[in-house]
N, C-alpha and C positions, 0 to 999 in steps of 0.2 A: 730137157735135163731133169733127171731125178732129184727131188729135193733132198737136202742133207741136214741131219739133226744131230745134235750132241745132247745127251741126257745125263745129268748128274743124279746120283742116288738111284742108280739103275736096278737095284735089288729091292728098293723100298716099295711100299704099297702103291703109291701114286706114280713113281718113276717106272715100275714095271708094267703098270696099267697102260701108261703112254706108249711104252715099247710094244705092248700087245696090239695097240691100235695102229702104230706105224708099221708093224710087221704085216698088216693087211693091205699096205699100200706098196708103191714102187720106190718109196724113199730109202736112202742110204743112211743107216743109223749107227751111232757110236754111242755105247753105254759105259758110264764110268762106275767101277765097282771099287769098294775098299778092298785092300790086300787081303786075300783069303775068303772073300765073298764068292759065292756061286751064282752064276746067271740064273735068273728065274724064267726068262723067255729065251728060247732057243730058235733062231731063224738064220738063214744064210746071209741075210742082208744086215744083220746086227753084228757089229764088231765091238767086242768088249776089251777094255783096257783097265788096268789097276791103278789107283791113285787116291790120294787123300786131299780133300779141298783145303785142309788145314796146312798142307805142304804144297806151296805154289809150284816148286820144281817138278814135283811128282805129276802134275797135270800137263806138263808140256808135251809128253808123249801122245796123249789123245788129242790135244789141240793141233799138234804137228800133222797127225794123221787125218784129222777131219777137216783141216783148214781148206776153206773154200770161200770164194766171194759171196756165196749163197747160204752159208752155214747159219743155222738157227740153233741157239743154245737154250735149253730149258733146264733151269737150275732148280731141282727138287730137293737136293741133298740138305738134310737138316736133322737136328736132334729135337724130338718132341718131349716136352716135360710138363708134368702136372704139379711140380714142386714150386714153392714160393721163391726159393733162393737158386740163383744160378750157379752151376758147377763150372769149373774151368773149361770142361769139354763142351758144354752148352754154348758158352760164349765163343769159343774157338771155332766151332763148326758154323753156327748160325750167323756170326758177325764177320769174324776174320776169313772164314771159308767163302763167304759171299763176296768179300772184297777181293780175294785172290781170283774168283771167277770173273769178277768185273774187270780186273786188271787185264786178264788174259784175253777177254772179249774185245777190249780196246786194242790190245796189242796185235791181235789176229784180225782185226777189222771185220768182225762177224756182222752178218746181215741184220740179226736181231737177237736180243736176249730176252727170255720170258723168265722172270723171277717169281717163284712160288712163295708167297708170304702167308699171311693168315689173318682172318677177321680179328683176331686177338691183338693185332697191332693197331687197330682202330680204337680210339678213346671210347669207353663206354658211355652212352647217354642214359638218362633216367628212364625207367620203365614207362612205356607209352610212347616213346619217341623211336622212330626208325633210323638206324645208323646206315650211312652211305659212304661213298669213297671220299677220301680226304686228299688234300694236296700236299700235305707234309706229315711226317711222322716224328714222335718224340717218345723215347722210353719212360720219360718222367709222367707222361699222361696216361699210362696203362699200368695194369696191375699184374704181377706175376713174372717169374724169371723168363719163361718162354716168350710171353708177350713182349717184354722189354727187349729181348734179343731180336725178335722179328721186327720191332718198330725201328730199331737202330739199323738193321740191315736194309730195311725198305728205304729208310732215308738215303743210305749210301747209294742205293740204285737210282733214286731220284736225282741225287747230285750228279752221278755219272751220266744220266740222260740229259741233265742241263748242260753238261760239258761236251755233248755231242754223240754219246753212245745211244744207238737205237735200242731202248729197253722199255719193257712194259712190266707191270706187276699185276699178279692175280692174288686174290685173297679169298681162299676157301673157308667154309665153316666147318663143322664137325664131320670128317670123312668116314663113310661107312661103305660096306659092299664086299664083294668077293675079292679073292687073290691075296688075302692076307691071312696069316696063321696065328695071330695072337700078339704081334708086336704093337698094334693099334690098341690103345687102352680101352676103347669102346667095344671093340671085337673081342678083347680078352674077357670082358664082362659077359658077352653074349655066350662065349665058349664055356665059361664057368656055369652059366645058367644051363645050357644044354647038357652039361655033364653032371648036373644035379648038385653043384658046389656053391651055388649062390642062394642063400636062405631068404633073402629080401632085397628089394631095391630101394631107392630113394626118391622122394618127391622132387620135383623140378624137372627141367628139360633143357633142350638146346635146339639150335638149328642144325639139321643133318642133311648131308648131301652125298649122293652116290659117287664113289671114286671114278667110275666111268664117265660121269657127267663133268667132273672136274678135269679129268684127263682130256676130254674133247674140248672143254673150255680153254685149256692150255694151248691146244693146237689152233683153236680159233683165235686166241690172242696173238699167237705167232703170225697168223694170216692177216687179221683185220685190226688188231689193236693200234691205237694212236700212241706214237712214241711219248714216253714221259707220262702216260696215264696209268690209272689203277682200275681194276675191275673185280667187284665182289662176285665170288662164285658160291652162292649159297643155295640152300634147297628149301626145307620147310621146317617149321618148329614142330617138335614132338616131345612129349614127356618120356622120362626114362621108364615109367611104368607101362605106357602104351607101347614103346619100343620093345620091351621084353615080352609084352603080350602078343605083338606081331610075330616075334620069333617062336614063342610057345605055340601058336596056331600052326606053324609049319612043321613042328616036330612033336605035337601031341602032348606038350607039357603044360602043367597048370600055371596060371599067372601067379605072380608074387605079390605079397603084401608091400606097400610102399611106405617107408619110414619117413617121419618128419626130418627135415634137414638138420635141426638141432640135435636129434638123436644120432644122425649119421656123422655129425662133427665129433661126437664122443667116440664112435666106432673108428673114425679116421685117425684118431690119436693112437689107439691101440694097433691099428693096421700099420701105422708108421713105425711104431716100436718093433713089431713083428718083422717088418721089411728090413730093418736095420740088424736084426738078430739072424734071421733065416735067409735074407736075400730075396724072399718072395715079394714080387712087386705089389704094391698096394693098389686096389681098384679105385679108391677115392682118397683125395687128400683135402685139407682145408681150402686150397686153391680151386680144386675141381669142384667142390661143393659150392664155393663162392660163384663159379662160372655157371653151373646149372640153375642157380637161384637168382641170377641177375638178368639183365635185359639181353635177350637173344633175337631181337628183331633186326633183320638185316634186308636191304633192298638189292636185288640184283638186276634192276631195271636197266641200268646202264649196259651190263653185259649182254642182256637179252636184245637191246636196241642196236648196239654197235657191233656185237660179235656174232649175234644169232644163237646166243647161249639158251640152252633148254634143259630142263630136268625131268626125270621119270618119277613116277610115284614111289613114295618111301616103302610102300608094301612090296613092290617089286624088288627094291634094294634088299630089304630084310630077307625075303624068300631066297634070293640068289646068294646071299651072305650065308644063310643057314645051309643051303644046299652045298656051297663050297666047303664049309667046315665039315659037313657030312661026307664029302667026297664026291658029291653029285655035280656034274658040270655040264648042264644041258642048255645054258642061256647063251645069248648073243653077247659078244664083247662090247660092240658099240652101239647096239640098238637101244633106242629110247621110246618110251611111250608118251 
């Protein structure tokens, strides 16, 4: 029997990458799109349905169609934000949307739910200490609107698992790679650099991971994850300056000067004002600067040991990301070095 998957956030960076991988198998796949969204991956085995995770009733159609005793649900739909304060939409999608999906997974007796959270949901430890999986989540213990919503949603998943739902949580770090056209803030930064619109970058860095490795990690969690457990899907630490430098080597552009974080904070204030006036999204905010100057040490040892999780070199990720932005697509979807 072919495996059956339901993927929410099917037009998103991670969701569409999971669909690309599944399209190379004999799996039957159902992808959830927001009303008006266009499919990113076209394959005869992928069936798309429109719905909004914030509207429980709108999800019944895809669950009815995909319903099967072997159904695996991978919940990637989320709003990503680098703002400090939560908007109503951020809370509705990340928290209430997750609860709606949990409710339907229980109602339809799915085989397994894989919930995509974030390492931001884990309380930050002082620099020098490595962060690992936790057994509970609390929005009071994390900083930033996005982190708080992801922590609250992750705890709802753990509560559902304690009540009998077969569910696991994956916690990716900063996702990079091909298949995104600028919706990802990090990729937006690279695109602006490639277009000559980024005059400087900022000191600091983060743990970055290839979207294809996270997608594979989600599928591995669906197969091998222990119910009620969490798995960090991180990659490797890289400074923003070195990340931009890697992109420059792949397109012949000069490296940028890295500004101190305190200077970037001043720039972030003006960028925020410009965003409110023009609607042009800011690359950096006070919260994102806090993130890249904080502790970014995460262990993915548990995922490697229990799931067989592996990651490719960041240089490969950046090269493929630059090629994708430039319209060159010569790389392997699921291959890893």
